[in-house]
Structure formats: structure tokens, C-alpha cells
VEXNU-834274 format. One record per residue (C-alpha): residue number from 1; residue in one letter; x negated, y, z. Coordinates in nm, 3 decimals, always signed. Each point is the difference from the previous one (the first is absolute). Layout:
<nodes>
<node k="NUM" r="A" X="X" Y="Y" Z="Z"/>
...
</nodes>
This chain:
<nodes>
<node k="1" r="M" X="-6.423" Y="-6.159" Z="+8.863"/>
<node k="2" r="L" X="+0.280" Y="-0.261" Z="+0.096"/>
<node k="3" r="F" X="+0.210" Y="+0.189" Z="-0.237"/>
<node k="4" r="I" X="-0.247" Y="-0.007" Z="-0.284"/>
<node k="5" r="F" X="-0.066" Y="-0.367" Z="+0.025"/>
<node k="6" r="T" X="+0.378" Y="-0.078" Z="+0.012"/>
<node k="7" r="Q" X="+0.084" Y="+0.214" Z="-0.301"/>
<node k="8" r="L" X="-0.308" Y="-0.149" Z="-0.206"/>
<node k="9" r="Y" X="+0.159" Y="-0.349" Z="+0.074"/>
<node k="10" r="N" X="+0.378" Y="+0.125" Z="-0.066"/>
<node k="11" r="F" X="-0.093" Y="+0.174" Z="-0.333"/>
<node k="12" r="I" X="-0.270" Y="-0.177" Z="-0.140"/>
<node k="13" r="V" X="-0.129" Y="-0.352" Z="+0.128"/>
<node k="14" r="R" X="+0.344" Y="-0.141" Z="+0.093"/>
<node k="15" r="P" X="+0.171" Y="+0.100" Z="-0.376"/>
<node k="16" r="L" X="-0.305" Y="-0.175" Z="-0.154"/>
<node k="17" r="L" X="+0.014" Y="-0.310" Z="+0.219"/>
<node k="18" r="F" X="+0.359" Y="-0.017" Z="-0.031"/>
<node k="19" r="C" X="-0.033" Y="-0.055" Z="-0.390"/>
<node k="20" r="L" X="-0.183" Y="-0.316" Z="+0.066"/>
<node k="21" r="P" X="+0.155" Y="-0.333" Z="+0.113"/>
<node k="22" r="P" X="+0.025" Y="-0.007" Z="+0.375"/>
<node k="23" r="E" X="-0.285" Y="-0.257" Z="+0.071"/>
<node k="24" r="T" X="-0.246" Y="+0.154" Z="-0.268"/>
<node k="25" r="A" X="+0.060" Y="+0.347" Z="+0.181"/>
<node k="26" r="Q" X="-0.041" Y="-0.145" Z="+0.348"/>
<node k="27" r="K" X="-0.346" Y="-0.152" Z="-0.076"/>
<node k="28" r="I" X="-0.112" Y="+0.333" Z="-0.168"/>
<node k="29" r="A" X="+0.152" Y="+0.205" Z="+0.291"/>
<node k="30" r="T" X="-0.157" Y="-0.224" Z="+0.264"/>
<node k="31" r="F" X="-0.331" Y="-0.056" Z="-0.151"/>
<node k="32" r="P" X="-0.143" Y="+0.316" Z="+0.181"/>
<node k="33" r="L" X="+0.111" Y="-0.148" Z="+0.349"/>
<node k="34" r="R" X="-0.275" Y="-0.248" Z="-0.031"/>
<node k="35" r="F" X="-0.229" Y="+0.283" Z="+0.124"/>
<node k="36" r="K" X="+0.018" Y="+0.240" Z="+0.287"/>
<node k="37" r="I" X="+0.165" Y="+0.304" Z="-0.145"/>
<node k="38" r="P" X="-0.151" Y="+0.354" Z="+0.161"/>
<node k="39" r="V" X="+0.342" Y="+0.152" Z="+0.108"/>
<node k="40" r="K" X="+0.021" Y="-0.129" Z="+0.341"/>
<node k="41" r="K" X="-0.162" Y="+0.311" Z="+0.197"/>
<node k="42" r="I" X="+0.231" Y="+0.223" Z="-0.230"/>
<node k="43" r="F" X="+0.322" Y="-0.143" Z="+0.150"/>
<node k="44" r="E" X="-0.131" Y="-0.125" Z="+0.336"/>
<node k="45" r="P" X="+0.147" Y="+0.304" Z="+0.219"/>
<node k="46" r="I" X="+0.341" Y="-0.112" Z="-0.128"/>
<node k="47" r="N" X="-0.023" Y="-0.378" Z="+0.025"/>
<node k="48" r="S" X="-0.183" Y="+0.001" Z="+0.323"/>
<node k="49" r="N" X="+0.223" Y="+0.276" Z="+0.222"/>
<node k="50" r="I" X="+0.057" Y="-0.108" Z="+0.326"/>
<node k="51" r="L" X="+0.365" Y="+0.031" Z="-0.043"/>
<node k="52" r="L" X="+0.019" Y="-0.292" Z="-0.260"/>
<node k="53" r="T" X="-0.205" Y="-0.239" Z="+0.237"/>
<node k="54" r="T" X="+0.183" Y="-0.316" Z="+0.068"/>
<node k="55" r="D" X="-0.048" Y="-0.382" Z="+0.001"/>
<node k="56" r="Y" X="+0.071" Y="-0.293" Z="-0.221"/>
<node k="57" r="C" X="+0.090" Y="-0.285" Z="+0.254"/>
<node k="58" r="G" X="-0.234" Y="+0.113" Z="+0.231"/>
<node k="59" r="I" X="-0.301" Y="+0.115" Z="-0.223"/>
<node k="60" r="K" X="-0.044" Y="+0.362" Z="+0.020"/>
<node k="61" r="I" X="+0.048" Y="+0.172" Z="-0.342"/>
<node k="62" r="S" X="-0.073" Y="+0.374" Z="-0.114"/>
<node k="63" r="N" X="+0.318" Y="+0.040" Z="-0.166"/>
<node k="64" r="P" X="+0.322" Y="-0.218" Z="-0.075"/>
<node k="65" r="V" X="-0.047" Y="-0.032" Z="-0.376"/>
<node k="66" r="G" X="-0.107" Y="-0.350" Z="-0.118"/>
<node k="67" r="T" X="-0.005" Y="-0.143" Z="-0.335"/>
<node k="68" r="S" X="+0.207" Y="-0.320" Z="-0.048"/>
<node k="69" r="A" X="-0.101" Y="-0.340" Z="-0.137"/>
<node k="70" r="G" X="-0.042" Y="-0.016" Z="-0.356"/>
<node k="71" r="L" X="-0.213" Y="+0.318" Z="-0.073"/>
<node k="72" r="D" X="-0.318" Y="-0.187" Z="+0.055"/>
<node k="73" r="K" X="+0.062" Y="-0.385" Z="-0.049"/>
<node k="74" r="D" X="-0.349" Y="-0.109" Z="-0.007"/>
<node k="75" r="C" X="-0.169" Y="+0.238" Z="+0.251"/>
<node k="76" r="I" X="-0.182" Y="+0.166" Z="-0.262"/>
<node k="77" r="F" X="+0.102" Y="+0.362" Z="+0.023"/>
<node k="78" r="V" X="-0.057" Y="+0.025" Z="+0.384"/>
<node k="79" r="P" X="-0.268" Y="+0.286" Z="-0.022"/>
<node k="80" r="G" X="+0.185" Y="+0.223" Z="-0.227"/>
<node k="81" r="I" X="+0.309" Y="-0.029" Z="+0.216"/>
<node k="82" r="L" X="-0.172" Y="+0.036" Z="+0.322"/>
<node k="83" r="S" X="-0.108" Y="+0.357" Z="-0.168"/>
<node k="84" r="L" X="+0.372" Y="+0.116" Z="-0.036"/>
<node k="85" r="G" X="+0.113" Y="+0.061" Z="+0.336"/>
<node k="86" r="F" X="+0.223" Y="-0.294" Z="+0.093"/>
<node k="87" r="G" X="+0.040" Y="-0.083" Z="+0.363"/>
<node k="88" r="Y" X="-0.030" Y="-0.383" Z="-0.096"/>
<node k="89" r="L" X="+0.014" Y="-0.214" Z="-0.317"/>
<node k="90" r="T" X="+0.135" Y="-0.330" Z="-0.071"/>
<node k="91" r="V" X="-0.174" Y="-0.228" Z="-0.239"/>
<node k="92" r="G" X="+0.120" Y="-0.296" Z="-0.178"/>
<node k="93" r="T" X="+0.256" Y="-0.193" Z="-0.011"/>
<node k="94" r="I" X="-0.278" Y="-0.279" Z="+0.013"/>
<node k="95" r="T" X="+0.066" Y="-0.366" Z="-0.016"/>
<node k="96" r="A" X="-0.199" Y="-0.285" Z="+0.101"/>
<node k="97" r="S" X="-0.065" Y="-0.103" Z="-0.371"/>
<node k="98" r="P" X="-0.043" Y="+0.215" Z="-0.305"/>
<node k="99" r="L" X="+0.339" Y="+0.071" Z="-0.194"/>
<node k="100" r="K" X="+0.038" Y="+0.167" Z="-0.338"/>
<node k="101" r="G" X="+0.352" Y="+0.113" Z="+0.069"/>
<node k="102" r="N" X="+0.267" Y="+0.004" Z="-0.242"/>
<node k="103" r="P" X="-0.025" Y="+0.058" Z="-0.376"/>
<node k="104" r="S" X="+0.055" Y="+0.344" Z="-0.129"/>
<node k="105" r="P" X="+0.186" Y="+0.229" Z="-0.046"/>
<node k="106" r="R" X="+0.004" Y="-0.002" Z="+0.382"/>
<node k="107" r="I" X="-0.002" Y="+0.360" Z="+0.080"/>
<node k="108" r="I" X="+0.264" Y="+0.288" Z="-0.135"/>
<node k="109" r="R" X="+0.021" Y="+0.370" Z="+0.101"/>
<node k="110" r="D" X="+0.355" Y="+0.178" Z="+0.043"/>
<node k="111" r="T" X="-0.157" Y="+0.365" Z="+0.015"/>
<node k="112" r="K" X="+0.371" Y="+0.133" Z="+0.022"/>
<node k="113" r="Q" X="+0.045" Y="-0.180" Z="+0.335"/>
<node k="114" r="K" X="-0.396" Y="+0.028" Z="+0.104"/>
<node k="115" r="A" X="+0.025" Y="-0.378" Z="+0.021"/>
<node k="116" r="I" X="-0.198" Y="-0.306" Z="-0.096"/>
<node k="117" r="F" X="+0.136" Y="-0.351" Z="-0.091"/>
<node k="118" r="N" X="-0.243" Y="-0.289" Z="+0.051"/>
<node k="119" r="A" X="-0.002" Y="-0.367" Z="-0.040"/>
<node k="120" r="L" X="-0.387" Y="-0.015" Z="+0.071"/>
<node k="121" r="G" X="+0.004" Y="-0.321" Z="+0.224"/>
<node k="122" r="F" X="-0.318" Y="+0.054" Z="+0.213"/>
<node k="123" r="P" X="-0.277" Y="+0.009" Z="-0.244"/>
<node k="124" r="N" X="-0.324" Y="+0.005" Z="+0.198"/>
<node k="125" r="N" X="-0.344" Y="-0.147" Z="+0.014"/>
<node k="126" r="G" X="+0.078" Y="-0.208" Z="+0.306"/>
<node k="127" r="V" X="-0.136" Y="+0.021" Z="+0.342"/>
<node k="128" r="Q" X="-0.342" Y="-0.087" Z="-0.044"/>
<node k="129" r="S" X="-0.055" Y="+0.284" Z="-0.264"/>
<node k="130" r="A" X="+0.179" Y="+0.224" Z="+0.255"/>
<node k="131" r="I" X="-0.247" Y="-0.116" Z="+0.283"/>
<node k="132" r="K" X="-0.308" Y="+0.100" Z="-0.211"/>
<node k="133" r="K" X="+0.145" Y="+0.328" Z="-0.105"/>
<node k="134" r="L" X="+0.107" Y="+0.097" Z="+0.371"/>
<node k="135" r="D" X="-0.357" Y="-0.124" Z="+0.146"/>
<node k="136" r="S" X="-0.143" Y="+0.246" Z="-0.250"/>
<node k="137" r="V" X="+0.233" Y="+0.284" Z="+0.110"/>
<node k="138" r="Q" X="-0.040" Y="-0.062" Z="+0.354"/>
<node k="139" r="Q" X="-0.367" Y="+0.061" Z="-0.010"/>
<node k="140" r="K" X="+0.059" Y="+0.345" Z="-0.172"/>
<node k="141" r="I" X="+0.258" Y="+0.065" Z="+0.257"/>
<node k="142" r="K" X="-0.231" Y="-0.071" Z="+0.302"/>
<node k="143" r="Q" X="-0.288" Y="+0.201" Z="-0.190"/>
<node k="144" r="E" X="+0.228" Y="+0.321" Z="-0.047"/>
<node k="145" r="N" X="+0.195" Y="-0.045" Z="+0.332"/>
<node k="146" r="I" X="+0.345" Y="+0.000" Z="-0.189"/>
<node k="147" r="Q" X="+0.264" Y="-0.037" Z="+0.248"/>
<node k="148" r="T" X="+0.296" Y="-0.066" Z="-0.260"/>
<node k="149" r="P" X="+0.164" Y="-0.327" Z="+0.085"/>
<node k="150" r="I" X="+0.021" Y="-0.280" Z="-0.278"/>
<node k="151" r="I" X="+0.327" Y="-0.238" Z="+0.012"/>
<node k="152" r="A" X="-0.019" Y="-0.328" Z="-0.213"/>
<node k="153" r="S" X="+0.364" Y="-0.098" Z="-0.153"/>
<node k="154" r="I" X="-0.005" Y="-0.373" Z="-0.040"/>
<node k="155" r="S" X="+0.259" Y="-0.257" Z="-0.141"/>
<node k="156" r="G" X="+0.051" Y="-0.359" Z="-0.106"/>
<node k="157" r="T" X="+0.298" Y="-0.244" Z="-0.043"/>
<node k="158" r="N" X="-0.117" Y="-0.244" Z="+0.267"/>
<node k="159" r="I" X="-0.108" Y="+0.054" Z="+0.365"/>
<node k="160" r="S" X="-0.341" Y="-0.186" Z="-0.041"/>
<node k="161" r="D" X="-0.082" Y="+0.225" Z="-0.287"/>
<node k="162" r="I" X="+0.083" Y="+0.328" Z="+0.180"/>
<node k="163" r="V" X="-0.159" Y="-0.105" Z="+0.336"/>
<node k="164" r="Y" X="-0.336" Y="-0.061" Z="-0.194"/>
<node k="165" r="C" X="+0.026" Y="+0.294" Z="-0.171"/>
<node k="166" r="H" X="+0.048" Y="+0.200" Z="+0.330"/>
<node k="167" r="K" X="-0.281" Y="-0.187" Z="+0.182"/>
<node k="168" r="E" X="-0.264" Y="+0.097" Z="-0.288"/>
<node k="169" r="I" X="+0.099" Y="+0.344" Z="-0.037"/>
<node k="170" r="E" X="+0.090" Y="+0.136" Z="+0.340"/>
<node k="171" r="P" X="-0.370" Y="+0.048" Z="+0.133"/>
<node k="172" r="L" X="-0.057" Y="+0.249" Z="-0.283"/>
<node k="173" r="V" X="+0.308" Y="+0.248" Z="+0.052"/>
<node k="174" r="N" X="+0.176" Y="+0.181" Z="+0.277"/>
<node k="175" r="A" X="+0.336" Y="-0.167" Z="-0.027"/>
<node k="176" r="I" X="+0.204" Y="-0.244" Z="-0.238"/>
<node k="177" r="E" X="+0.319" Y="+0.063" Z="-0.162"/>
<node k="178" r="L" X="+0.180" Y="-0.329" Z="-0.090"/>
<node k="179" r="N" X="+0.215" Y="+0.049" Z="-0.338"/>
<node k="180" r="I" X="+0.287" Y="-0.254" Z="+0.023"/>
<node k="181" r="S" X="+0.245" Y="+0.227" Z="-0.193"/>
<node k="182" r="S" X="-0.131" Y="+0.044" Z="-0.381"/>
<node k="183" r="P" X="+0.296" Y="-0.018" Z="-0.220"/>
<node k="184" r="N" X="-0.245" Y="-0.117" Z="-0.296"/>
<node k="185" r="T" X="-0.141" Y="-0.327" Z="+0.171"/>
<node k="186" r="K" X="+0.207" Y="-0.318" Z="+0.032"/>
<node k="187" r="G" X="-0.005" Y="-0.168" Z="+0.334"/>
<node k="188" r="L" X="-0.041" Y="+0.278" Z="+0.218"/>
<node k="189" r="K" X="+0.386" Y="-0.012" Z="+0.117"/>
<node k="190" r="I" X="-0.062" Y="-0.304" Z="+0.212"/>
<node k="191" r="F" X="-0.185" Y="+0.234" Z="+0.273"/>
<node k="192" r="H" X="+0.324" Y="+0.170" Z="+0.018"/>
<node k="193" r="E" X="+0.155" Y="-0.304" Z="+0.200"/>
<node k="194" r="K" X="-0.080" Y="+0.033" Z="+0.361"/>
<node k="195" r="S" X="-0.131" Y="-0.351" Z="+0.061"/>
<node k="196" r="T" X="-0.262" Y="+0.050" Z="-0.273"/>
<node k="197" r="L" X="-0.072" Y="+0.353" Z="+0.069"/>
<node k="198" r="T" X="-0.051" Y="-0.116" Z="+0.373"/>
<node k="199" r="K" X="-0.215" Y="-0.299" Z="-0.111"/>
<node k="200" r="L" X="-0.216" Y="+0.250" Z="-0.211"/>
<node k="201" r="L" X="-0.031" Y="+0.266" Z="+0.269"/>
<node k="202" r="T" X="-0.091" Y="-0.271" Z="+0.254"/>
<node k="203" r="S" X="-0.281" Y="-0.123" Z="-0.231"/>
<node k="204" r="I" X="-0.143" Y="+0.349" Z="-0.039"/>
<node k="205" r="N" X="+0.026" Y="+0.104" Z="+0.365"/>
<node k="206" r="D" X="-0.209" Y="-0.297" Z="+0.082"/>
<node k="207" r="I" X="-0.298" Y="+0.140" Z="-0.185"/>
<node k="208" r="R" X="+0.043" Y="+0.368" Z="-0.013"/>
<node k="209" r="N" X="-0.210" Y="+0.276" Z="+0.177"/>
<node k="210" r="K" X="+0.151" Y="+0.326" Z="-0.160"/>
<node k="211" r="P" X="+0.317" Y="+0.171" Z="-0.081"/>
<node k="212" r="L" X="+0.255" Y="-0.190" Z="-0.207"/>
<node k="213" r="V" X="+0.260" Y="+0.176" Z="-0.196"/>
<node k="214" r="I" X="+0.292" Y="-0.186" Z="-0.219"/>
<node k="215" r="K" X="+0.107" Y="+0.170" Z="-0.330"/>
<node k="216" r="M" X="+0.362" Y="-0.041" Z="+0.000"/>
<node k="217" r="P" X="+0.254" Y="-0.049" Z="-0.292"/>
<node k="218" r="H" X="+0.260" Y="+0.251" Z="-0.142"/>
<node k="219" r="L" X="+0.370" Y="-0.039" Z="+0.067"/>
<node k="220" r="T" X="+0.087" Y="-0.100" Z="-0.352"/>
<node k="221" r="D" X="-0.078" Y="-0.260" Z="-0.267"/>
<node k="222" r="P" X="+0.038" Y="-0.029" Z="-0.352"/>
<node k="223" r="N" X="+0.349" Y="-0.151" Z="-0.010"/>
<node k="224" r="K" X="+0.137" Y="+0.306" Z="+0.158"/>
<node k="225" r="N" X="+0.163" Y="-0.221" Z="+0.239"/>
<node k="226" r="N" X="-0.200" Y="+0.176" Z="+0.307"/>
<node k="227" r="T" X="-0.064" Y="-0.344" Z="+0.150"/>
<node k="228" r="L" X="-0.252" Y="+0.142" Z="+0.227"/>
<node k="229" r="K" X="+0.176" Y="+0.274" Z="+0.236"/>
<node k="230" r="I" X="-0.090" Y="+0.191" Z="+0.307"/>
<node k="231" r="P" X="+0.111" Y="-0.274" Z="+0.254"/>
<node k="232" r="E" X="-0.233" Y="-0.245" Z="-0.195"/>
<node k="233" r="L" X="-0.271" Y="+0.225" Z="-0.011"/>
<node k="234" r="L" X="+0.013" Y="+0.094" Z="+0.383"/>
<node k="235" r="E" X="+0.019" Y="-0.383" Z="+0.072"/>
<node k="236" r="M" X="-0.357" Y="-0.009" Z="-0.212"/>
<node k="237" r="V" X="-0.121" Y="+0.277" Z="+0.220"/>
<node k="238" r="F" X="+0.134" Y="-0.145" Z="+0.344"/>
<node k="239" r="T" X="-0.213" Y="-0.325" Z="-0.104"/>
<node k="240" r="I" X="-0.313" Y="+0.208" Z="-0.094"/>
<node k="241" r="A" X="+0.044" Y="+0.191" Z="+0.336"/>
<node k="242" r="E" X="+0.031" Y="-0.322" Z="+0.218"/>
<node k="243" r="N" X="-0.334" Y="-0.110" Z="-0.140"/>
<node k="244" r="N" X="-0.170" Y="+0.294" Z="+0.112"/>
<node k="245" r="I" X="-0.085" Y="+0.153" Z="-0.352"/>
<node k="246" r="D" X="-0.122" Y="+0.356" Z="+0.004"/>
<node k="247" r="G" X="+0.190" Y="+0.156" Z="-0.277"/>
<node k="248" r="I" X="+0.218" Y="-0.012" Z="-0.325"/>
<node k="249" r="T" X="-0.005" Y="+0.162" Z="-0.330"/>
<node k="250" r="I" X="+0.315" Y="+0.127" Z="-0.144"/>
<node k="251" r="A" X="+0.022" Y="-0.094" Z="-0.259"/>
<node k="252" r="N" X="-0.107" Y="-0.176" Z="-0.336"/>
<node k="253" r="S" X="+0.104" Y="+0.084" Z="-0.322"/>
<node k="254" r="M" X="+0.381" Y="-0.036" Z="-0.098"/>
<node k="255" r="P" X="+0.097" Y="-0.298" Z="-0.207"/>
<node k="256" r="I" X="+0.142" Y="+0.083" Z="-0.331"/>
<node k="257" r="I" X="+0.071" Y="-0.168" Z="-0.322"/>
<node k="258" r="D" X="-0.155" Y="+0.156" Z="-0.294"/>
<node k="259" r="N" X="-0.045" Y="-0.203" Z="-0.342"/>
<node k="260" r="R" X="-0.295" Y="+0.217" Z="-0.102"/>
<node k="261" r="L" X="-0.194" Y="-0.172" Z="+0.255"/>
<node k="262" r="S" X="-0.143" Y="-0.344" Z="-0.125"/>
<node k="263" r="T" X="+0.167" Y="-0.155" Z="+0.289"/>
<node k="264" r="G" X="+0.337" Y="+0.136" Z="-0.055"/>
<node k="265" r="N" X="-0.002" Y="+0.153" Z="+0.382"/>
<node k="266" r="G" X="-0.248" Y="+0.158" Z="+0.231"/>
<node k="267" r="G" X="-0.026" Y="+0.276" Z="+0.267"/>
<node k="268" r="M" X="+0.064" Y="+0.376" Z="-0.002"/>
<node k="269" r="S" X="-0.226" Y="+0.239" Z="+0.199"/>
<node k="270" r="G" X="+0.031" Y="+0.369" Z="-0.002"/>
<node k="271" r="K" X="+0.237" Y="+0.283" Z="+0.080"/>
<node k="272" r="P" X="+0.338" Y="-0.194" Z="-0.017"/>
<node k="273" r="L" X="-0.103" Y="-0.207" Z="+0.308"/>
<node k="274" r="F" X="-0.022" Y="+0.276" Z="+0.216"/>
<node k="275" r="N" X="+0.337" Y="+0.041" Z="+0.160"/>
<node k="276" r="N" X="+0.041" Y="-0.397" Z="+0.025"/>
<node k="277" r="M" X="-0.338" Y="-0.002" Z="+0.191"/>
<node k="278" r="I" X="+0.116" Y="+0.279" Z="+0.244"/>
<node k="279" r="K" X="+0.330" Y="-0.190" Z="+0.068"/>
<node k="280" r="I" X="-0.199" Y="-0.336" Z="+0.103"/>
<node k="281" r="I" X="-0.249" Y="+0.189" Z="+0.211"/>
<node k="282" r="Q" X="+0.261" Y="+0.182" Z="+0.190"/>
<node k="283" r="E" X="+0.205" Y="-0.327" Z="+0.044"/>
<node k="284" r="I" X="-0.315" Y="-0.160" Z="+0.135"/>
<node k="285" r="H" X="-0.137" Y="+0.272" Z="+0.210"/>
<node k="286" r="K" X="+0.373" Y="+0.040" Z="+0.140"/>
<node k="287" r="E" X="-0.019" Y="-0.377" Z="+0.094"/>
<node k="288" r="F" X="-0.376" Y="-0.037" Z="+0.118"/>
<node k="289" r="K" X="-0.049" Y="+0.348" Z="+0.151"/>
<node k="290" r="G" X="-0.368" Y="+0.007" Z="-0.104"/>
<node k="291" r="K" X="-0.101" Y="-0.349" Z="+0.133"/>
<node k="292" r="I" X="-0.142" Y="-0.081" Z="-0.340"/>
<node k="293" r="K" X="-0.188" Y="+0.240" Z="-0.217"/>
<node k="294" r="I" X="+0.148" Y="+0.116" Z="-0.340"/>
<node k="295" r="N" X="-0.182" Y="+0.082" Z="-0.309"/>
<node k="296" r="A" X="+0.225" Y="+0.174" Z="-0.253"/>
<node k="297" r="C" X="-0.074" Y="-0.093" Z="-0.354"/>
<node k="298" r="G" X="+0.249" Y="+0.084" Z="-0.286"/>
<node k="299" r="G" X="+0.048" Y="+0.328" Z="-0.206"/>
<node k="300" r="I" X="-0.206" Y="+0.236" Z="+0.223"/>
<node k="301" r="F" X="-0.133" Y="+0.281" Z="-0.248"/>
<node k="302" r="S" X="-0.001" Y="+0.307" Z="+0.260"/>
<node k="303" r="G" X="-0.091" Y="+0.116" Z="+0.328"/>
<node k="304" r="Q" X="+0.382" Y="+0.041" Z="+0.043"/>
<node k="305" r="D" X="+0.038" Y="-0.362" Z="-0.097"/>
<node k="306" r="A" X="-0.258" Y="-0.101" Z="+0.240"/>
<node k="307" r="W" X="+0.159" Y="+0.230" Z="+0.286"/>
<node k="308" r="T" X="+0.348" Y="-0.168" Z="-0.062"/>
<node k="309" r="A" X="-0.150" Y="-0.341" Z="+0.021"/>
<node k="310" r="L" X="-0.193" Y="+0.053" Z="+0.350"/>
<node k="311" r="Q" X="+0.323" Y="+0.170" Z="+0.116"/>
<node k="312" r="A" X="+0.172" Y="-0.306" Z="-0.081"/>
<node k="313" r="G" X="-0.223" Y="-0.202" Z="+0.222"/>
<node k="314" r="A" X="-0.303" Y="-0.089" Z="-0.226"/>
<node k="315" r="D" X="-0.351" Y="+0.044" Z="+0.153"/>
<node k="316" r="T" X="-0.171" Y="+0.015" Z="-0.332"/>
<node k="317" r="I" X="+0.063" Y="+0.004" Z="-0.354"/>
<node k="318" r="Q" X="-0.120" Y="-0.186" Z="-0.317"/>
<node k="319" r="I" X="-0.024" Y="+0.124" Z="-0.367"/>
<node k="320" r="Y" X="-0.088" Y="-0.126" Z="-0.346"/>
<node k="321" r="S" X="+0.275" Y="+0.145" Z="-0.251"/>
<node k="322" r="S" X="-0.061" Y="+0.334" Z="+0.122"/>
<node k="323" r="F" X="-0.380" Y="-0.028" Z="-0.047"/>
<node k="324" r="I" X="+0.075" Y="-0.082" Z="-0.363"/>
<node k="325" r="Y" X="+0.255" Y="+0.285" Z="-0.066"/>
<node k="326" r="R" X="-0.174" Y="+0.273" Z="+0.219"/>
<node k="327" r="G" X="-0.364" Y="-0.094" Z="-0.057"/>
<node k="328" r="P" X="-0.281" Y="-0.074" Z="+0.241"/>
<node k="329" r="T" X="+0.036" Y="+0.302" Z="+0.236"/>
<node k="330" r="I" X="+0.329" Y="-0.142" Z="+0.107"/>
<node k="331" r="A" X="-0.138" Y="-0.060" Z="+0.372"/>
<node k="332" r="S" X="-0.097" Y="+0.354" Z="+0.031"/>
<node k="333" r="L" X="+0.325" Y="+0.127" Z="-0.156"/>
<node k="334" r="I" X="+0.225" Y="-0.211" Z="+0.231"/>
<node k="335" r="N" X="-0.219" Y="+0.094" Z="+0.297"/>
<node k="336" r="S" X="-0.004" Y="+0.360" Z="-0.053"/>
<node k="337" r="E" X="+0.375" Y="+0.004" Z="-0.050"/>
<node k="338" r="L" X="+0.052" Y="-0.198" Z="+0.303"/>
<node k="339" r="L" X="-0.233" Y="+0.230" Z="+0.215"/>
<node k="340" r="K" X="+0.241" Y="+0.275" Z="-0.082"/>
<node k="341" r="L" X="+0.289" Y="-0.204" Z="+0.110"/>
<node k="342" r="K" X="-0.149" Y="-0.093" Z="+0.321"/>
<node k="343" r="K" X="-0.120" Y="+0.358" Z="+0.072"/>
<node k="344" r="N" X="+0.367" Y="+0.127" Z="-0.065"/>
<node k="345" r="S" X="+0.171" Y="-0.272" Z="+0.189"/>
<node k="346" r="S" X="-0.238" Y="+0.094" Z="+0.340"/>
</nodes>
């Protein structure tokens, strides 16, 4: 059944969608996710296998495959995504006030590389809209006894907005992921400085009750000078660890220059990020030896990719681009491949 669903997507659905502009295709493809999709029971033996059980910063999850921020910016696809077998899902990124994001064109596919270039700039309906959506979702979750954790990605360009967003949204989710690293949003780099980052984390620690994860930047920036190197990234992680933050996500999209985007620059996600992501995880794991949880994010398309990330030191993985390229059965595909690797290694 998994093979049939996958082939249907690969040979019929995806070719049709890829004939359309990316944002149009995404609206069409994600529309069914507004509703509960009756496939959970079909793939449940794969996604709920005891060998895959792990945790997200202390929260038990049935498998390590989660969605990354960006797949469901406005918390409207939760019912459908919960049906697809993910161990957890990340909604957002959510900001204090509604944002339109950058003008089009702001998404480009690179099918040869299995990559996506974007300059979205956090388009979302704001935290109050997200609260209404999540409140409705939580009622359904309680009624149906759904155990899949929901993580909210939040961001902002000043401390007060971020703290407000965190305070409002935290009661309705299991954990918060703080995005201080999107290359498509001006003003976030101030949080890469130790003093500003410390002020931000101290302010959130004063009010938070649930796990907090920081989404980290990539090593390169658009001018190709590699101004953010491993030692500087490690310094950020030291600051995060000093403030007793639960985990980090490695890493956000890689900054690029591309004149086809309206802004002339943006972030690349997808397969080309994989090797760099693994390198970063290995360096951080070597330095911190499991003292901080790591979510691997960047170019994970298969069970082998997931296995490599977990062996490098990650605790869970997050996907987005591979959802687009491999289809909605991606969690089951990765988990089935991951199961084989785990059984072979034991």
C-alpha cells in the first residue's frame, strides 16, 4: 500500500503540481490536509513501532520524524498532518502581528538538486489567529486521544514581540521552537550576538513552562565570506546551554543570492544542505556530548539520511522539502527504511 501511494504521487500528482507555480501548487496540494485523512491506520504499524519510539526534549514521541516550520504556517493543516504518521509536527512560523511576507516571486524549485529557494519572510496571520486555530485543534485532539505533540515555531525582530508571542501560544502547544535564523527576515541577526541572545532567553525563561528549542542559522551567508563559522556557532550554543534551553534545531535554510527572487536573495532548503547539516551536528555533539537535544533539519529525504543524522548526534529529524518531492507518505517511507537499518544494526 505504501508503494502504491508513493508511486501515485511520483508519477501522477507531483508532475501535475510541478507544472504550476510553487505557491499555487502548494495551495492545491495542501488543501486536503485541512481535513483528517483516512490513512493513519494503514501505516500505523510502521510509524508506531517500538523501535522508533524516542523523545522530543523530554516529550515522548512515537517516531523521530517531524515536520519543520513552514509546512503549516497558519495552523490550518493540523488535522491532515496528524493523519500522516509524523512523530511530531511544527506549526508556524508565527509572529505577534500578521505579516504578508515578501512580494512574489518568492519561491523557486530546483528539481535537479531537489531544492527549494524561498524569500517568504514569515507570511502568517499572527498569533491571535493561530490561537483560535490551535484551540479548536486541541479540542479535537482531546476527543480523539491523539498523542502527537504539536510544536509552535515563533519569531520576531524584537524581544517584546517574541515574549508576547511565546506567552500567548505556549498554553496550546507542547513546546516552542524559536526561529532566530531565517535568512529571509531582516533584523534577526541581532540575536546572534551573545548579549542580545542572553537578554532574549532570560526574558523567555522568566515566563516559560514548557520545552524551548532554538532554530540555529547555517554557516554561510549571501556574500560567500562564511562570516558565521563553527566556533561562532558553538559560542551561540554555549549561550543557549548556559540559559538552560532544552534543545536546538540544526539548521535553518542556507542563505543564497538569486535574482529570480523578488528580494534578490533568500534561503535554500532541500538535499544540498544535508552534508553541511551533518557536519554541524557532529561538531556540536562532540562539544556538548548529548547535554542539549538536537533536531536535524536540512536535506533529509530517506531513512538512510535520517539514520546518518541520528548517528551524528541528532535526537529527532525535521522535514519539509522531502514532503514536497516525495509526497505525503514521506513519514512512513522514512520510518520503514529507518526500521530496517535499526534492525540490521542490532
